[in-house]
MIVEXMI-512865 format. One line per field, with one value per residue (C-alpha): residue number from 0; residue in one letter; x, y, z. Coordinates in Angstrom, 3 decimals, always signed. Each point is the difference from the previous one (the first is absolute). Layout:
i = NUM:...
aa = a:...
xx = X:...
yy = Y:...
zz = Z:...
end
This chain:
i = 0:1:2:3:4:5:6:7:8:9:10:11:12:13:14:15:16:17:18:19:20:21:22:23:24:25:26:27:28:29:30:31:32:33:34:35:36:37:38:39:40:41:42:43:44:45:46:47:48:49:50:51:52:53:54:55:56:57:58:59:60:61:62:63:64:65:66:67:68:69:70:71:72:73:74:75:76:77:78:79:80:81:82:83:84:85:86:87:88:89:90:91:92:93:94:95:96:97:98:99:100:101:102:103:104:105:106:107:108:109:110:111:112:113:114:115:116:117:118:119:120:121:122:123:124:125:126:127:128:129:130:131:132:133:134:135:136:137:138:139:140:141:142:143:144:145:146:147:148:149:150:151:152:153:154:155:156:157:158:159:160:161:162:163:164:165:166:167:168:169:170:171:172:173:174:175:176:177:178:179:180:181:182:183:184:185:186
aa = m:f:a:y:g:a:k:g:f:s:i:a:s:a:i:a:s:v:i:m:i:l:h:f:t:v:n:i:f:l:a:k:g:k:f:s:i:e:p:l:l:k:s:i:p:l:y:v:i:c:i:a:g:i:f:l:y:f:k:i:p:v:p:k:f:v:s:n:t:t:m:l:l:g:y:t:t:i:v:l:v:l:s:s:l:g:i:a:l:s:s:l:r:t:v:s:i:k:k:t:l:i:i:s:f:a:r:l:i:g:g:p:i:i:a:f:a:v:i:k:f:f:g:l:t:g:y:q:a:g:v:l:f:i:q:c:s:m:p:a:a:v:l:t:y:l:l:a:k:m:y:s:p:k:e:q:a:d:n:i:a:s:v:i:a:t:s:t:f:i:s:v:v:t:i:p:v:i:v:f:i:a:l:t:a:f:g
xx = +0.000:+2.513:-2.751:-0.460:+3.400:+0.573:-3.414:-1.697:+2.102:-1.176:-3.653:+0.615:+1.574:-3.051:-2.335:+2.189:-0.171:-3.792:+0.025:+2.435:-2.278:-2.967:+1.991:+0.672:-3.617:-2.576:+1.985:+0.761:-3.650:-1.060:+2.597:-0.721:-3.729:+0.152:+1.241:+2.981:+2.101:+2.904:+1.602:-0.070:+1.694:+2.650:+0.549:+3.352:-1.081:-2.678:+2.603:+2.298:-2.862:-0.730:+3.670:+0.265:-3.143:+1.574:+3.191:-2.008:-2.344:+2.790:+2.346:+2.736:+2.856:+0.730:+3.644:+1.799:+0.904:-3.691:-1.034:+2.687:-0.821:-3.700:+0.637:+2.202:-2.574:-2.703:+1.957:+0.605:-3.675:-0.979:+2.310:-1.297:-3.667:+0.452:+1.990:-2.844:-2.466:+2.323:+0.190:-3.790:-0.395:+2.415:-2.372:-3.208:-2.947:-2.409:-3.521:-1.837:+1.780:-3.280:-0.571:+3.611:-0.307:-3.327:+1.376:+3.219:-1.861:-2.443:+2.978:+1.698:-3.205:-1.815:+2.970:+0.142:-3.799:-0.047:+2.971:-1.794:-3.097:+2.122:+1.801:-3.306:-1.599:+2.878:+0.706:+3.633:+2.044:+3.538:+2.623:-2.061:-2.727:+2.534:+1.858:-3.243:-1.163:+3.277:+0.191:-3.563:+0.757:+2.820:-0.310:-1.020:+2.412:+2.426:-0.788:-3.489:+1.528:+2.234:-2.965:-2.128:+2.761:+0.022:-3.757:-1.868:-0.256:+2.668:-2.453:-0.925:+3.658:+0.770:-2.875:+1.315:+3.519:-1.328:-1.946:+3.144:+2.058:-2.695:-0.781:+3.718:+0.494:-2.981:+1.178:+3.010:-2.526:-2.343:+2.526:+1.436:-3.566:-0.929:+3.102:-0.761:-3.609:+1.138:+2.601:-2.421:-3.093:+1.598:+3.229
yy = +0.000:+2.555:+2.616:+0.183:-1.035:-1.964:+0.866:-1.244:-3.148:-0.931:+0.440:-1.931:-2.852:-0.243:-0.039:-2.596:-2.196:+0.024:-0.753:-2.874:-1.570:+0.378:-1.686:-3.011:-0.272:+1.428:-0.562:-3.617:-0.512:+1.408:-2.043:-3.327:+0.495:-0.976:+1.718:-1.420:+1.563:-2.316:+2.247:+2.920:-2.060:-1.145:+3.579:+1.376:+3.603:-0.318:-0.863:+2.772:+2.510:-1.159:+0.251:+3.447:+1.062:-1.076:+1.917:+3.106:-0.182:-0.429:+2.351:-2.628:+1.138:-2.376:-1.115:+1.326:-3.480:-1.037:+3.153:-0.480:-3.691:+0.773:+2.642:-2.370:-2.793:+2.459:+1.045:-3.651:-0.808:+2.763:-1.450:-3.551:+1.020:+2.080:-2.824:-2.389:+2.359:+0.407:-3.753:-0.211:+2.811:-1.646:-2.924:+1.953:-0.443:+2.884:-1.287:+3.295:+3.309:+1.837:-1.697:+0.671:+3.691:+0.342:-1.593:+2.050:+3.288:-1.016:-0.562:+3.275:+2.081:-1.890:+0.092:+3.811:+0.227:-2.487:+1.778:+3.336:-1.533:-1.484:+3.330:+1.846:-2.676:+0.007:+3.735:-0.505:+3.056:+0.913:-2.558:-2.891:+0.653:+0.551:-3.247:-2.004:+1.629:-0.808:-3.552:-0.815:+1.287:-2.437:-2.676:-3.567:-1.693:-2.717:-1.914:-0.568:-1.916:-2.085:-1.007:-0.722:-2.179:-2.013:-0.237:+0.596:-1.664:+1.010:+1.975:+2.250:+0.484:+0.959:+2.503:+1.540:+0.208:+1.841:+2.437:+0.671:+0.667:+2.173:+2.034:+0.503:+1.249:+2.377:+1.219:+1.632:+2.676:-0.161:+0.049:+3.476:+1.332:-1.707:+1.322:+3.513:-0.269:-1.368:+2.732:+2.698:-1.189:-1.400:+1.965
zz = +0.000:-1.197:-0.285:+3.790:+1.368:+3.222:+1.481:-3.144:-0.009:+3.495:-0.996:-3.234:+1.980:+2.251:-3.002:-1.744:+3.116:-0.073:-3.726:+0.568:+2.613:-2.359:-2.774:+2.204:+1.160:-2.386:-3.217:+0.849:+0.939:-3.372:-1.882:+1.720:+0.433:+3.656:+3.152:+1.845:+2.740:-0.934:-2.687:+2.422:+2.711:-2.498:-1.166:+1.099:-0.700:+2.706:+2.607:-1.208:+0.260:+3.569:+1.004:-1.601:+1.883:+3.297:-0.826:-0.881:+2.977:+2.558:-1.905:-0.189:-2.250:-2.861:-0.123:-3.075:-1.296:+0.130:-1.857:-2.670:-0.451:-0.297:-2.647:-2.030:+0.217:-1.044:-3.084:-0.887:+0.403:-2.403:-2.670:+0.539:-0.123:-3.144:-1.611:+0.772:-1.655:-2.987:-0.473:+0.158:-2.519:-2.447:-0.484:+0.482:-2.325:+0.521:-0.489:-0.029:-0.511:+0.531:+3.381:+1.042:-0.878:+1.827:+3.170:-0.200:-0.389:+2.738:+2.310:-0.881:+0.169:+2.756:+2.388:+0.259:+0.277:+2.879:+1.608:-0.204:+1.628:+2.823:+0.466:+0.312:+2.216:+2.510:-0.326:-0.994:-0.947:-0.945:-0.808:+1.440:-2.558:-2.788:+0.697:+0.120:-3.232:-1.786:+1.299:-1.002:-3.485:-0.729:-2.711:+0.798:+2.406:-1.093:+3.207:-1.388:-2.893:+2.243:+2.172:-3.071:-1.396:+3.229:+0.618:-3.293:-3.408:-2.550:-2.138:+2.933:+0.935:-3.623:-0.015:+3.215:-1.457:-3.056:+2.218:+2.053:-3.127:-1.587:+3.133:+0.641:-3.566:+0.287:+3.423:-1.652:-0.974:+3.008:+2.873:-0.732:-0.203:+3.282:+1.804:-1.287:+1.220:+3.391:+0.533:-1.120:+1.869:+3.163:+0.292
end
């Protein structure tokens, strides 16, 4: 969240934590068609979020070697996830370009509309509102594809991969507009 600096990054991390938990509960439920707490219990990010919450709540300083290791692992994870998506896209057969475009635009237009409603409902202002607005306006998440690949039929996973690629391509235009709106409207 370069637009809002360190304060914005902390808010973005909290929002990302909630999204991560939703990915490992609601998304898996939607992909499998049945609810199970097992994937959540096997999810390392859940435990990391809990440990981070304890550190934050009790204001425990994180040792430098832990912080550095975490950053390096995070960078590695980004490369691995994007490589996985790239491999999927190389063998992708898009069934319906029209459907992919509709879902991509729905994601990129619906996200900011929902964010604005949440901002108004909770009375958020300033950088908190701006960070939420920007984060809700991002393209479809790669984690959605990885979960679909694990829990859904191949055709659905391929459709999700094409939506991620399409919404990411379109977001090259939409993200600068969204950041401008966020900085103008929410400071």
